[in-house]
C-alpha positions as CSV (number, residue, x, y, z in Angstrom):
1,M,7.9,55.8,-35.0
2,V,4.6,54.7,-36.4
3,M,4.1,52.3,-33.5
4,A,4.6,55.1,-31.0
5,R,2.1,57.3,-32.8
6,K,-0.5,54.5,-32.6
7,L,0.1,54.0,-28.9
8,I,-0.4,57.8,-28.3
9,I,-3.6,57.9,-30.3
10,C,-4.9,54.8,-28.5
11,F,-4.0,56.3,-25.2
12,F,-6.0,59.5,-25.8
13,L,-8.9,57.5,-27.3
14,C,-9.1,55.3,-24.2
15,S,-8.7,58.2,-21.9
16,G,-11.9,59.7,-23.3
17,I,-14.0,56.7,-22.5
18,G,-16.8,57.4,-20.0
19,L,-17.3,61.1,-20.9
20,S,-20.9,60.4,-21.6
21,Q,-21.3,57.9,-18.7
22,E,-23.2,58.5,-15.5
23,V,-20.1,57.1,-13.6
24,R,-16.7,58.5,-14.4
25,L,-13.5,56.6,-13.3
26,S,-9.9,57.7,-13.3
27,A,-6.8,55.5,-12.7
28,K,-3.3,56.7,-11.6
29,T,-0.1,55.5,-10.1
30,N,2.4,57.2,-7.8
31,A,5.1,56.8,-10.5
32,N,5.5,56.0,-14.1
33,T,8.5,53.7,-13.8
34,F,8.7,50.5,-11.8
35,P,11.4,47.8,-11.4
36,L,10.7,44.4,-12.9
37,G,8.8,42.1,-10.5
38,S,7.7,44.9,-8.1
39,W,4.2,45.7,-7.1
40,I,2.4,48.4,-9.1
41,D,-0.3,50.1,-7.1
42,V,-3.1,51.6,-9.3
43,Y,-5.5,54.0,-7.5
44,V,-8.9,54.3,-9.0
45,E,-11.3,57.1,-8.1
46,G,-14.9,57.5,-9.4
47,K,-17.6,60.1,-9.6
48,S,-21.3,59.6,-10.3
49,D,-24.1,61.9,-11.5
50,V,-26.7,59.3,-10.5
51,V,-27.4,57.2,-7.4
52,V,-25.4,54.0,-7.7
53,D,-26.7,51.0,-5.9
54,S,-23.5,48.8,-6.3
55,I,-20.3,49.0,-8.3
56,A,-17.3,46.7,-8.6
57,P,-14.4,46.0,-11.1
58,I,-15.1,43.3,-13.7
59,V,-11.7,41.6,-13.9
60,K,-10.5,38.1,-13.5
61,D,-6.8,37.2,-13.0
62,S,-5.1,39.8,-15.3
63,I,-5.5,43.1,-17.0
64,G,-3.6,43.0,-20.3
65,S,-0.1,41.8,-19.5
66,F,-0.4,42.6,-15.8
67,E,-1.3,40.0,-13.2
68,I,-3.7,41.0,-10.5
69,V,-2.2,40.6,-7.0
70,S,-5.2,42.1,-5.0
71,I,-8.2,44.5,-5.3
72,E,-9.2,46.5,-2.3
73,R,-11.9,49.0,-1.8
74,K,-10.8,52.1,0.1
75,G,-13.4,53.6,2.4
76,T,-17.0,54.2,1.5
77,D,-16.3,56.5,-1.5
78,F,-15.6,55.4,-5.1
79,Q,-12.0,54.5,-4.4
80,W,-10.1,51.3,-5.1
81,L,-6.5,50.0,-4.9
82,I,-5.6,47.5,-7.6
83,R,-2.2,45.9,-7.0
84,L,-0.6,44.5,-10.1
85,T,2.7,43.0,-11.3
86,T,4.2,42.0,-14.6
87,I,7.1,40.1,-16.1
88,D,7.3,42.4,-19.2
89,S,9.9,45.2,-19.4
90,G,10.1,48.4,-21.3
91,K,7.0,50.5,-22.2
92,V,4.0,48.4,-21.0
93,F,0.4,49.5,-21.8
94,L,-2.2,49.1,-19.0
95,P,-5.6,49.0,-20.7
96,P,-8.7,50.5,-19.2
97,V,-10.2,48.6,-16.2
98,E,-13.8,47.7,-16.7
99,F,-16.3,48.3,-13.9
100,G,-19.9,47.2,-13.6
101,Y,-22.6,49.1,-11.7
102,K,-26.3,49.2,-11.0
103,M,-28.5,52.2,-10.3
104,K,-31.4,52.6,-8.0
105,S,-34.7,51.2,-9.5
106,D,-32.8,49.8,-12.5
107,T,-32.0,46.1,-12.8
108,N,-29.7,46.5,-15.8
109,T,-25.9,46.3,-15.3
110,H,-24.1,49.3,-16.7
111,K,-20.4,49.5,-17.5
112,A,-17.8,52.2,-16.9
113,F,-14.0,52.2,-17.7
114,T,-11.0,53.9,-16.3
115,N,-8.4,55.6,-18.4
116,S,-5.4,53.6,-19.6
117,L,-1.9,54.0,-18.4
118,L,1.5,53.7,-20.1
119,L,4.1,52.5,-17.7
120,T,7.8,51.9,-17.9
121,I,9.1,48.6,-16.4
122,T,12.9,48.6,-15.9
123,G,14.7,45.3,-16.1
124,V,17.8,44.1,-14.3
125,T,20.9,46.0,-15.4
126,I,23.8,43.6,-16.3
127,D,27.4,44.9,-16.5
128,P,29.1,42.9,-19.2
129,Q,32.5,43.8,-17.8
130,G,31.5,42.8,-14.2
131,E,32.7,39.8,-12.3
132,I,30.9,36.5,-12.7
133,K,29.5,35.3,-9.4
134,D,27.8,32.2,-8.3
135,I,24.0,32.2,-7.7
136,K,23.3,32.9,-4.0
137,P,21.9,29.9,-2.2
138,P,18.4,30.2,-0.7
139,L,18.3,31.6,2.8
140,S,17.4,29.3,5.6
141,A,14.3,30.3,7.5
142,P,14.4,30.3,11.3
143,W,12.7,27.3,13.0
144,L,9.4,28.2,14.6
145,F,7.3,26.3,17.1
146,E,4.9,25.3,14.3
147,D,7.8,23.6,12.6
148,F,8.5,21.4,15.6
149,L,4.8,20.7,16.4
150,P,4.3,17.7,14.0
151,Y,7.4,15.9,15.3
152,L,6.3,16.7,18.9
153,I,2.9,15.1,18.3
154,V,4.5,12.0,16.8
155,L,6.8,11.7,19.8
156,I,3.9,12.0,22.2
157,V,1.9,9.3,20.3
158,L,4.9,7.0,20.3
159,A,5.5,7.6,24.0
160,A,1.8,6.9,24.8
161,L,1.9,3.6,22.8
162,A,5.1,2.5,24.5
163,G,3.6,3.3,27.9
164,G,0.4,1.5,27.1
165,Y,2.3,-1.6,25.9
166,Y,4.6,-1.6,29.0
167,Y,1.5,-1.3,31.3
168,Y,-0.2,-4.2,29.5
169,W,3.0,-6.3,29.7
170,R,3.3,-5.7,33.4
171,K,-0.3,-6.6,34.0
172,M,0.0,-9.8,32.0
173,K,3.3,-10.7,33.7
174,Q,1.7,-10.2,37.2
175,K,-1.2,-12.4,36.2
176,K,1.1,-15.1,34.9
177,D,3.1,-15.0,38.1
178,I,0.0,-15.4,40.2
179,L,-1.2,-18.3,38.1
180,A,2.3,-19.9,38.4
181,D,2.3,-19.6,42.2
182,V,-1.2,-21.0,42.6
183,K,-1.6,-24.6,41.5
184,V,-4.9,-26.4,41.6
185,V,-4.4,-30.0,42.6
186,I,-7.1,-32.6,41.9
187,P,-7.7,-34.7,45.0
188,P,-6.7,-38.4,44.7
189,H,-10.3,-39.7,45.2
190,R,-11.6,-37.4,42.4
191,E,-8.8,-38.5,40.1
192,A,-9.5,-42.2,40.8
193,L,-13.3,-41.9,40.3
194,A,-12.8,-40.0,37.0
195,A,-10.4,-42.8,35.8
196,L,-12.8,-45.5,36.8
197,R,-15.6,-43.8,34.9
198,A,-13.4,-43.5,31.8
199,L,-12.4,-47.2,32.1
200,E,-16.1,-48.1,32.2
201,E,-16.8,-46.2,29.0
202,K,-14.0,-48.1,27.2
203,K,-16.0,-51.4,27.6
204,M,-12.8,-53.4,27.5
205,W,-14.0,-56.7,28.9
206,Q,-17.0,-56.5,26.5
207,Q,-14.5,-56.5,23.7
208,G,-12.6,-59.5,25.0
209,L,-9.8,-57.4,26.6
210,V,-10.3,-59.0,30.0
211,K,-6.6,-59.1,31.2
212,E,-6.1,-55.5,30.1
213,Y,-9.3,-54.5,31.9
214,Y,-8.1,-55.9,35.2
215,S,-4.7,-54.5,34.8
216,E,-6.1,-51.0,34.3
217,V,-8.6,-51.1,37.2
218,T,-5.9,-52.4,39.7
219,E,-3.5,-49.7,38.4
220,I,-6.1,-47.0,39.1
221,I,-6.5,-48.3,42.7
222,R,-2.7,-48.6,43.2
223,R,-2.2,-45.0,42.0
224,F,-4.9,-43.9,44.4
225,F,-3.2,-45.5,47.3
226,E,0.1,-43.8,46.4
227,R,-1.5,-40.4,46.4
228,R,-3.8,-41.0,49.3
229,W,-1.5,-42.8,51.7
230,N,2.0,-42.0,50.3
231,I,3.0,-45.5,49.6
232,I,4.7,-46.9,46.5
233,A,1.8,-49.1,45.6
234,L,2.6,-49.4,41.9
235,E,5.8,-51.3,42.8
236,M,4.3,-53.5,45.6
237,T,2.7,-56.9,45.5
238,T,-0.8,-57.3,46.7
239,D,0.3,-58.6,50.0
240,E,2.7,-55.8,50.6
241,I,-0.1,-53.2,49.8
242,L,-2.5,-54.9,52.3
243,V,0.2,-54.9,55.0
244,Q,0.9,-51.2,54.4
245,I,-2.7,-50.0,54.7
246,K,-3.9,-52.5,57.3
247,H,-3.5,-49.9,60.0
248,V,-5.8,-47.4,58.1
249,P,-9.3,-47.3,59.7
250,E,-10.9,-46.5,56.4
251,A,-9.3,-49.6,54.8
252,L,-10.8,-51.9,57.5
253,L,-14.3,-50.8,56.4
254,V,-13.8,-52.3,53.0
255,W,-11.2,-54.9,53.9
256,K,-13.2,-57.8,52.5
257,E,-13.9,-56.0,49.2
258,M,-10.2,-55.2,48.8
259,G,-9.1,-58.8,49.3
260,S,-11.6,-60.0,46.8
261,F,-10.7,-57.2,44.4
262,F,-7.0,-57.9,44.3
263,L,-7.4,-61.7,44.4
264,T,-9.6,-61.7,41.3
265,A,-7.3,-59.4,39.4
266,D,-4.2,-61.4,40.3
267,L,-5.9,-64.7,39.1
268,V,-6.8,-63.0,35.8
269,K,-3.4,-61.5,35.2
270,F,-1.2,-64.4,36.4
271,A,-3.3,-67.6,36.4
272,K,-5.3,-67.0,33.2
273,Y,-8.6,-67.1,35.2
274,Q,-11.7,-66.2,33.1
275,P,-14.3,-64.5,35.3
276,A,-18.0,-64.4,34.5
277,P,-19.5,-61.1,33.3
278,A,-21.0,-60.6,36.7
279,E,-17.5,-60.8,38.3
280,H,-16.3,-58.0,35.9
281,E,-19.1,-55.8,37.1
282,Q,-18.3,-56.7,40.8
283,E,-14.7,-55.8,40.2
284,M,-15.6,-52.3,39.1
285,H,-18.1,-52.0,41.9
286,A,-15.5,-52.9,44.5
287,A,-13.1,-50.4,43.0
288,Y,-15.7,-47.6,43.5
289,E,-16.3,-48.7,47.1
290,I,-12.6,-48.7,48.0
291,V,-12.2,-45.2,46.7
292,R,-15.4,-43.7,48.2
293,S,-14.6,-45.2,51.6
294,M,-11.3,-43.4,51.7
295,V,-12.5,-39.9,50.8
296,P,-11.0,-37.4,53.4
297,K,-13.4,-35.8,55.8
298,T,-12.3,-32.2,55.0
299,S,-13.5,-30.8,51.7
300,I,-10.7,-28.3,51.1
301,E,-7.0,-28.7,51.9
302,I,-4.3,-26.0,51.4
303,E,-0.6,-26.7,51.4
304,P,1.1,-23.4,52.3
305,Q,4.6,-24.4,51.1
306,S,3.6,-25.0,47.5
307,Q,0.5,-22.8,47.6
308,E,-1.5,-25.6,46.1
309,V,-5.3,-25.6,46.4
310,T,-7.1,-29.0,46.8
311,A,-10.8,-29.0,46.2
312,D,-13.0,-31.9,47.2
313,V,-16.3,-32.4,45.5
314,R,-18.1,-35.6,46.1
């Protein structure tokens, strides 16, 4: 009883705030009773005896035990809609709402207050004799295009990556197929000349490896004959080789050099002959002359069946 009397006295005291103010504000609701958790719309109207430059409510997140949902100014007059909610039930006191305003040619901020309100918040009615039911599961919201959009973007990106990889793989496969079909063949004379230069750089006879030196130089020439004239020179004796290439016009041009070349090599390999240093040089010179005299006249030869390209650079 005492508590109710205090609330009534406070209500009338707060309702009288602003009687002497230049700006008078009043707050009201469409009803005095609201269900727990519902929105409570408080309508504020103001009147002014002076010219007001600006006015707005001075509130933060809550007013008393009420949480502020939104504050909206209605029209150009002094009218506001303050939407509140609360989790308290029973008789709940809404204290005066503080406003700040400024007048023309006055930089000071003045304050004005609405009247307070006493509202009734009804809770959920529970029937103790009622049937006990399970809690309802949450409702499933319908799928919208915005829900599918992230998955769609991921699928598009994955498809683009897969397409790019497939395109790259096809290009590389085509390039490998082309390289596999085209084979560059080194001409016999170029291969022989390169082998002779490499043998010179070894300096074998200068190191006492005379027999090995003559074996290698003759093997280079024999391999050259095999590729140039299609004879099995590596398995033939010197006489057999000379018989095989005697009909070749190019061989007749260096016939004397070939005879001396093979004879000296056979003496070193089979008769333990020890040539002088000048004869070592002459043997290499003869090898070069044999190869150079048998270089084909055409510089480029193409074999259609194996698609092999033969380049001749002297």
